[in-house]
GUTI-902980 format. One record per residue (C-alpha): residue number from 1; chain; x, y, z. Coordinates in Angstrom, 3 decimals. Layout:
<bators>
<num = NUM, cadena = A, xx = X, yy = Y, zz = Z>
...
</bators>
This chain:
<bators>
<num = 1, cadena = A, xx = -17.077, yy = 69.484, zz = -18.164>
<num = 2, cadena = A, xx = -14.238, yy = 70.021, zz = -20.006>
<num = 3, cadena = A, xx = -13.079, yy = 67.279, zz = -23.021>
<num = 4, cadena = A, xx = -9.557, yy = 67.114, zz = -20.770>
<num = 5, cadena = A, xx = -11.636, yy = 65.812, zz = -17.594>
<num = 6, cadena = A, xx = -13.721, yy = 63.498, zz = -19.926>
<num = 7, cadena = A, xx = -10.974, yy = 61.802, zz = -21.535>
<num = 8, cadena = A, xx = -8.863, yy = 61.764, zz = -18.208>
<num = 9, cadena = A, xx = -12.392, yy = 60.060, zz = -16.878>
<num = 10, cadena = A, xx = -12.734, yy = 57.887, zz = -20.070>
<num = 11, cadena = A, xx = -9.138, yy = 56.855, zz = -20.042>
<num = 12, cadena = A, xx = -8.997, yy = 55.747, zz = -16.026>
<num = 13, cadena = A, xx = -12.117, yy = 53.638, zz = -16.786>
<num = 14, cadena = A, xx = -10.298, yy = 52.235, zz = -19.670>
<num = 15, cadena = A, xx = -7.580, yy = 51.029, zz = -16.884>
<num = 16, cadena = A, xx = -10.068, yy = 50.039, zz = -14.518>
<num = 17, cadena = A, xx = -11.656, yy = 47.968, zz = -17.059>
<num = 18, cadena = A, xx = -8.268, yy = 46.525, zz = -18.299>
<num = 19, cadena = A, xx = -6.953, yy = 45.741, zz = -14.859>
<num = 20, cadena = A, xx = -9.916, yy = 44.200, zz = -14.062>
<num = 21, cadena = A, xx = -10.096, yy = 41.717, zz = -17.123>
<num = 22, cadena = A, xx = -6.165, yy = 41.124, zz = -16.045>
<num = 23, cadena = A, xx = -6.857, yy = 40.640, zz = -12.891>
<num = 24, cadena = A, xx = -9.910, yy = 38.348, zz = -14.121>
<num = 25, cadena = A, xx = -7.467, yy = 36.658, zz = -16.427>
<num = 26, cadena = A, xx = -4.842, yy = 36.346, zz = -13.689>
<num = 27, cadena = A, xx = -7.634, yy = 34.398, zz = -11.311>
<num = 28, cadena = A, xx = -8.961, yy = 32.105, zz = -13.693>
<num = 29, cadena = A, xx = -5.114, yy = 31.255, zz = -14.623>
<num = 30, cadena = A, xx = -4.460, yy = 31.213, zz = -10.440>
<num = 31, cadena = A, xx = -7.727, yy = 28.757, zz = -10.544>
<num = 32, cadena = A, xx = -6.479, yy = 26.599, zz = -13.209>
<num = 33, cadena = A, xx = -3.280, yy = 26.177, zz = -11.971>
<num = 34, cadena = A, xx = -4.254, yy = 25.255, zz = -8.400>
<num = 35, cadena = A, xx = -6.815, yy = 21.905, zz = -10.102>
<num = 36, cadena = A, xx = -3.498, yy = 20.840, zz = -12.363>
<num = 37, cadena = A, xx = -1.682, yy = 21.044, zz = -9.140>
<num = 38, cadena = A, xx = -4.599, yy = 19.619, zz = -7.456>
<num = 39, cadena = A, xx = -4.502, yy = 16.387, zz = -9.769>
<num = 40, cadena = A, xx = -0.782, yy = 15.988, zz = -10.022>
<num = 41, cadena = A, xx = -0.814, yy = 15.974, zz = -6.399>
<num = 42, cadena = A, xx = -4.057, yy = 13.599, zz = -6.295>
<num = 43, cadena = A, xx = -2.201, yy = 11.674, zz = -9.309>
<num = 44, cadena = A, xx = 0.657, yy = 11.238, zz = -6.427>
<num = 45, cadena = A, xx = -0.524, yy = 10.582, zz = -3.776>
<num = 46, cadena = A, xx = -2.587, yy = 7.450, zz = -5.370>
<num = 47, cadena = A, xx = 0.705, yy = 6.449, zz = -6.670>
<num = 48, cadena = A, xx = 2.373, yy = 6.585, zz = -3.504>
<num = 49, cadena = A, xx = -0.366, yy = 4.492, zz = -1.276>
<num = 50, cadena = A, xx = -0.190, yy = 1.968, zz = -4.725>
<num = 51, cadena = A, xx = 3.559, yy = 1.545, zz = -3.787>
<num = 52, cadena = A, xx = 2.865, yy = 0.911, zz = -0.004>
<num = 53, cadena = A, xx = 0.690, yy = -1.334, zz = -0.447>
<num = 54, cadena = A, xx = 2.206, yy = -3.422, zz = -2.468>
<num = 55, cadena = A, xx = 5.469, yy = -3.109, zz = 0.112>
<num = 56, cadena = A, xx = 2.919, yy = -3.953, zz = 3.014>
<num = 57, cadena = A, xx = 1.548, yy = -7.000, zz = 1.000>
<num = 58, cadena = A, xx = 5.530, yy = -7.933, zz = -0.024>
<num = 59, cadena = A, xx = 6.291, yy = -7.511, zz = 4.198>
<num = 60, cadena = A, xx = 3.156, yy = -9.668, zz = 5.112>
<num = 61, cadena = A, xx = 3.984, yy = -12.235, zz = 2.632>
<num = 62, cadena = A, xx = 7.811, yy = -12.715, zz = 3.030>
<num = 63, cadena = A, xx = 6.650, yy = -12.799, zz = 7.333>
<num = 64, cadena = A, xx = 4.072, yy = -15.492, zz = 6.048>
<num = 65, cadena = A, xx = 6.750, yy = -17.182, zz = 4.479>
<num = 66, cadena = A, xx = 8.782, yy = -17.350, zz = 7.247>
<num = 67, cadena = A, xx = 6.207, yy = -18.479, zz = 9.481>
<num = 68, cadena = A, xx = 5.352, yy = -21.295, zz = 7.207>
<num = 69, cadena = A, xx = 8.384, yy = -22.662, zz = 7.394>
<num = 70, cadena = A, xx = 8.898, yy = -22.366, zz = 10.454>
<num = 71, cadena = A, xx = 6.253, yy = -24.060, zz = 11.458>
<num = 72, cadena = A, xx = 7.326, yy = -26.756, zz = 8.155>
<num = 73, cadena = A, xx = 10.872, yy = -27.677, zz = 10.639>
<num = 74, cadena = A, xx = 8.770, yy = -27.300, zz = 13.733>
<num = 75, cadena = A, xx = 6.128, yy = -30.372, zz = 12.151>
<num = 76, cadena = A, xx = 9.257, yy = -32.367, zz = 10.626>
<num = 77, cadena = A, xx = 11.211, yy = -32.158, zz = 13.993>
<num = 78, cadena = A, xx = 7.784, yy = -33.025, zz = 15.842>
<num = 79, cadena = A, xx = 7.421, yy = -36.076, zz = 12.976>
<num = 80, cadena = A, xx = 11.121, yy = -37.310, zz = 13.334>
<num = 81, cadena = A, xx = 10.533, yy = -37.237, zz = 17.493>
<num = 82, cadena = A, xx = 7.575, yy = -39.782, zz = 16.461>
<num = 83, cadena = A, xx = 9.482, yy = -42.153, zz = 14.230>
<num = 84, cadena = A, xx = 12.394, yy = -42.429, zz = 16.617>
<num = 85, cadena = A, xx = 9.443, yy = -43.068, zz = 19.706>
<num = 86, cadena = A, xx = 8.159, yy = -45.393, zz = 17.086>
<num = 87, cadena = A, xx = 11.350, yy = -47.575, zz = 16.380>
<num = 88, cadena = A, xx = 11.658, yy = -47.967, zz = 19.822>
<num = 89, cadena = A, xx = 8.859, yy = -49.710, zz = 20.647>
<num = 90, cadena = A, xx = 8.674, yy = -51.597, zz = 16.992>
<num = 91, cadena = A, xx = 10.864, yy = -53.777, zz = 19.072>
<num = 92, cadena = A, xx = 8.887, yy = -54.446, zz = 22.162>
<num = 93, cadena = A, xx = 5.103, yy = -54.157, zz = 20.154>
<num = 94, cadena = A, xx = 6.615, yy = -56.650, zz = 17.630>
<num = 95, cadena = A, xx = 8.377, yy = -58.967, zz = 21.180>
<num = 96, cadena = A, xx = 4.177, yy = -58.632, zz = 22.385>
<num = 97, cadena = A, xx = 2.291, yy = -59.448, zz = 19.150>
<num = 98, cadena = A, xx = 4.826, yy = -62.880, zz = 18.761>
<num = 99, cadena = A, xx = 4.033, yy = -63.641, zz = 22.753>
<num = 100, cadena = A, xx = 0.368, yy = -63.360, zz = 22.135>
<num = 101, cadena = A, xx = 0.370, yy = -65.730, zz = 19.012>
<num = 102, cadena = A, xx = 2.256, yy = -68.293, zz = 20.423>
<num = 103, cadena = A, xx = 0.840, yy = -68.161, zz = 24.309>
<num = 104, cadena = A, xx = -3.005, yy = -68.882, zz = 21.990>
</bators>
């Protein structure tokens, strides 16, 4: 083999090693970038999920407060009706009691 052919083979082997080293470095960089991007996405997803959970909880609390207020209004109305009914029957009850006491 001539010296020129040996130099050519050596040069090709060196270029191949350089390309291989560059490809391995690029592959490591791609993996590193993917891990970094994956972690960032995971953090964003967790933050979004936490925010969505807070929103759902806030909405549930608002609905519960509205339901409680409506129940309170209904209870007050029912109590007012019972008071009116009791007031109407109060005079009758007093007359009944007085009648029973006077007769006995």
